[in-house]
C-alpha positions, 0 to 999 in steps of 0.5 A: 545307159551311156546318157545316164551314166554321163549325167551322173558324173556331170551331177558328181562334179557340179555337187563337188564344186557347189557342195557347201552351198547347193549340196548343204541346202543353200541356194544361190541367186546369182552371186548372192546368198538367198538368206543374206538377200532376204535379211537385207530386204527386211532391213530395207523394209524398216527404212524410210527412203524418201529419195528412192535411194535403195531403188536397186534393192530388188530381185537380181544379185544383191551383190550389185545393189547400191551400197552392198559388197560381197565376197568374190567367190562365195557371194557372202555380204561383207559390206554395207555403205549407206552413209548419206551423200550430203551433210547436214551442214549443207542445205538442210532441206536436201539433207533431209530428203536424202537421209534414211530414216525409220528403224534398224531391224534385227535382221542384220544379225543374220549377216554373220560375216558382215565386216563393214557397216556405215550408216553415218549421216542418216537421220534415225531420230532419237532412237538408241543404238540397237544392241544387237549390233554387238552380235555382229562379231566380224565387224572391223569397220563401224560408222554410226556418226551423226545418225540421230541416235540418242541415249546410252551407249550400249555395252554390247559393242564391247563384243566386237573384238575385231573392231578396228574402226569405231565412229559414234560422233553425235553432233546434234543429239543426246548420246551419252555413255554411263561407262566405258568398261566395254571398250577394254575388250576392243583390243584390235581397235586402231581408230576411235571417234566419239566427238560430241558423246557426253563422257562426263560420267565416265570419270577417271576410268577413260584413261585406264581403258585407253591404255588397254587399246595398244593398237590405237592410232587416232583418237578423236574426243571433240567436245565430250564434256571431259575433264583432267583425268586423261591428262594424268596418265603415268605411262602408256601402252598405245605407242603407235598413236599418231593423232590425238583430238581432245579440243573443246573440253575442260582440261586445264593441264596439258597431257604430258605423256604426249611428250614421250610418244615419238609416233605423234604426227597431230596433236589438237587440244584447243579450246580447252582451259589449259593454264600452265606453260607448254613445254619446249619438248613439243618441238623434239617430237620428231614426227610432229606435223600439226599442233593446235593449242588455240583458244586456251586463253590462260595458256601462257609461255614464251613464243620465242622459247617454244620455238627453240625445239627442232620442229623438224616436220612441223607444218601447221602451228596454231596458237591463236587466242592463247596468252603467249608472249615475247617476240617473234625470234629470227630462228622461225625461219628454220622451220622449212616445212611450215605451211600454216602459222597462227599466233593471232589474239596473243601478247606478242610484242616488239618488232618483227625480226629484221631478217630470219635465219634459214635452215641449210638442210631444207628440202626446198630452197628459199625462206620458208618456202611452204608457208601459205598462211600467216596470222599475227593479228591482235598482238602488240607488234610495233615497228616497221614491216621487214622485207623478208615478208616479200620473199614468202613465195607461197604466201596466200594469206597474211593478217597483220589486223590491229597490232598496237603497243600499249595503245600508242605504237602500231606496225608502221611504215611504208608499204612499197612495191618491193614488199609485194615483188615476189608474192605472186600467190597472194590472195588474202591481205588483212592489214587493217587498223595499223593506223601508221601503215602507208602504201606508197606505190606509183600510179603505174604499178601492177601487182604481181598477184591477183587479191581476192580479199583485201582489208586495209581499213584505217591504213593510209592509201590516199590521197587519191583512189588507188589506181593499182586496183585496176589490175585486180579482176577477182576481188571478192571482198574489198575494205578501204574505210578510213584510209585517207582517200579523196576525190572520185571513184574512177569510172574504170573501177565499175568495170572490174567490180562485178565480182565484189561481194562486200565493199566498205569505203566509209570514213573517207572524203569520197565525193561525186556522183555515183552510177545509178546502177552500182555493178557489184555481185548479187546480194552485195554488202555496200557501205559507202557512209561518211563520205561526201557523195552527192546526187541521187541514191544509187542501187545495185544492179544485181540486188544487195544484202546491205546498203549503207549510204548514211552521213553523205550529201545525197539529195532528191527522193528515195527511188521509188523502185527501191523495193523491187530492185533490192528484194533481198535487202536486210539492211538499209541506212540512208540516214544523215543526208538531204533526201526529200519527198516521201518514204516510197510504198516499195519499201514493203516489198523488201520482206527481209529487212531487219534494219531501216534507218532513214533519220535525219533527212527531210522526208515528208508525208505519212508513214507507209503502212506497207512497211509492216510487210517487213515482218523481220524488222528488228530496228526502225529509225525515221527521226529527225524528218518531217513525217506527219500523220499517225503511226500505222496500226499495222506496226503491231505485226513487228514481233521482232522489233527491238528499237524504234526511233520516230523522234523529231517529227510532226506525228500525232494521234495516240500510241497504237494499241497494237503496240502491246504486241511489241514483246521484244521491244527495247527502245521506244523513242517518240520524243518531239512530236505531237502525240496526245492522250494519256500514257497507256497503261498497258506499257508496263505490262506489255514491254518487259524488255524495255530498256528506254522510253522517251515520250518527251516534248509531246502533248500526253495528259493525264496521270503516271500509270502506276504499272510503269514500275513493271518495266524492270529493265528501264534505265532511261525514263524521259517524260518531260515537257507534256501535260502530265499531272497528279502525284508521282506514285511510281514504285521506283524500287521496281526499276531493278536495272536503275538499282544496279550500280555501274554495270559494264555488261549492260547492252542495247540494240547492236546488229553487227553488219558483218564488220561494224555494229549498227548501234542505238543513239539518243539525245539525253537531257543532263546536266542542264543540256542536250547530249547525244550518246551512242556507245555510252548510251547503255551506261546511262540511267536517267529519270526526267519528269521535267516541265509537267504539272506534277504535284505531291510529295517528293518521291523518297522511294527514288533513293532506292535507285543506287545506279541512278545518274541523272534525276530531273523533276524541275518545273513541276509543283512537287512539295516536300523535302529532300530526303537525308538518305539521298546520299545513297545515290552514289552514281548521281552526276546531274540533279535538277529540282529547280522551280517547284514547292520543295522546302526544308533544309538542304540534306548535309549528306549531299556533300558526299555525292562525289560524282555530282557535277551538276546541281540546280535547286533554284526557285523553291522554298528551301531554308537554312544554311547551304551545307558548303562542304565537300562536293557542294563547294563546287557549285556556284550561287546559281544552284541555289538562288531564289530560295528566300530562306537559304543563307550562307556560302556560295550566297551572299546572304549570311546566316544568323546563327543561334550560337552566341559565340560564333556571333561574337566571333563575327562581330570581333573580326569585323571590328578588327577588320575596321581597325586594320583598315585605319592603321593601313591608311595612317601609315601611308600617310605618314610615310608620304610626308616623311619621303617629302619633308626630310629630303626638303629640309636637308637641302635647305639647312646644308647649302653645300649638299644642295649645290652638289645635288643640283650639279649632279642633276645638270650633268645628267640633263646634258647627256639627254638633249630632248631632256635638256631642251625641255628643262631649259625652257622650264628652268628659270631660277636655280639657288646658289 
């Protein structure tokens, strides 16, 4: 009896404790509600978990499962945090493996008390955001950023009235909003992030909705395709706004209402299309720490006026790539909290201030005591560097790259040890392309810093290799190109170079032998081009991504093991050296190669077929060597190849049929070889992107393929010095690239090797000479079919090529006449039609070709008078010789014009000329006679005058002894 009563009491106590759970029908599994656990299990079953991240989600207490948090006393699930541990920006394979995929099941709705849900960074590819998420009315935090959702944002999210944080960012997928009326009910929202969500259809409703969120603290609308309505708010209700980021949109006006929000800490309006000036009132925002206006190229204003504000707390000021002008004022020294300053790519001018003002009430002492990052690159600053730069003790990054005033004045002066005396934290220094900058330090100087990235390209560091580098142990990037350095690279350098990832020493006068193994970081970028280095080709002991040793004096063979030593190489340039021997077979082991340039050496034998293993190849130049044999058929595997140069070798055979597979080819240069056969008809069909075709100086025969006219991108066609025959039956009007007048947007192959582009170059025969074009090659439009056996009429369609600059049809058998409308070729600067069978008159319209500077019409059958007016007056007789029927200037052959009046004038002129000549000689004779005879008769008739005259002559002779002696010896008689 007592036992039963005790049990009853215990049961009653237990029931009181657990009445909400046990006695009301709910059961507890540990600390987790069974209903919540079942909902979570069902949610898990809808997911694909390839990395087994949810391995803990089975049995036991669900509150202890990874990513799950519960209320401590009741065991109710409060939070689900399953964000991806890796970003898609990391290694894609790792992110893909660790990401959850599948579906989000409605069982989540059973978690009635859920307050926190984070599924960000997973991969629910292309499914819409589930509408039922709007049923989780207790949610305070919802993060679905970059989950792969697409489609329209469901309006049901407006039911989440307790929501304080919402992130729907969608960088990689197409998520958009048809409307945002649902946002008006999110009255508790403090943080709104919708980066990359397409809000272009929202229109003017956005500013109205934002004004209904009074508690908003942070607003992030990066790249949302927004236009100006958000910048037109007349008043704001969200007076607690601290952070606003609306960058990468299409705003043309700065949101002026921001100037009234004293709570603002951060403003980012970068990379929009702002056009007007920025108010200096920005500087009066009392809490502003971060300002980014960069990337607004039309945004203008005086930099010195902008800085007149107090800017009490500003730490970051990014105005890069805008259009601010004026000088840098000395009161910039008042910004004592400034950590980051970027005004690169603006229009600042003048010199840097000689001294800076300092704010007296700065919490930290010293000049700009917190400034770590300064970028003044790409402005128009000139003058000497002030010494206050050396007082920026916190400075880590300094960029003065490429400052020039009107192309003439640069940042100048001598950088001495004093400029660096207090810069102990300096890691990155960019002062390249300031041509008048000289580094003048002693050979024993040890810098107070340890530099990581040093770029002093085009500064004067010479004459010898900088010895102060010996103390630098952590150099990652080193650029001393064009720095007036001569002599040798000292041996100690290779003891401190193992950390260098990129090294550029081009355009100096460095010489001597390099170590056979360069001690550099793995996969280094190496550019020692345009120097005087000698000896064998060195290799990198840890491999390399880029090796440019071009234009030196290296000799001997290319190392046989080059492929095994540098398997990750993607750019190899050894051109312009004295290399001999063969191209090694191992070059085919560098499977990542994109650029091969071995031109201008003395390499022999055939082209190894192993090169075809470099399937990513885009640029191949083997020209100006002594290579022989045929082109391997396997070259057809270069599907990415854009430019191939094999000129000036001894290659023979036909163009391989496999070339039909080179769909991306833009430049084909096989000139000056021994190729033969017909020009393949498939060239016109296969090379839709071809810009340059040069088969010059070979032995090609047969007729010109009609479908050459399919090469609509072609702007240089050179088939000269072959054995081509037949008429010129090309439809020239189809050469669309040649019909365009000077177009500066044309481009040729350019691969940017981190800092210097690898550009196409080519010799073009124009104006009677061979000219090499590099940077201007993309602007040349030329046709050269000279020195063949072509016949038929002059191709009149050629006058449709309005952009044509050079035309050479000389040394063929072309007949017919020059069309009168040749004057349509306004860009023509060189025209050679010599040694053909052309006849008729030279069109008078040619005198209007104002760009024409070279003309050769010799050795033809032209007749009539030369139209010697306008531009034609600039040419000598050699442009017209050996045309028996031509007459008139500049030839000596005169024309017999049918106009009698003109003929009469000529005869009269000749008679008048003859009369003038006779009168001229008569007047000379009479003058001579009168000058001699008149004085003679006067002296004979007047004796006193005669004696006076000769007495005067005697006095003159007596004063000149040498003349007196000669006169005494020669004078025997003097009349008295």
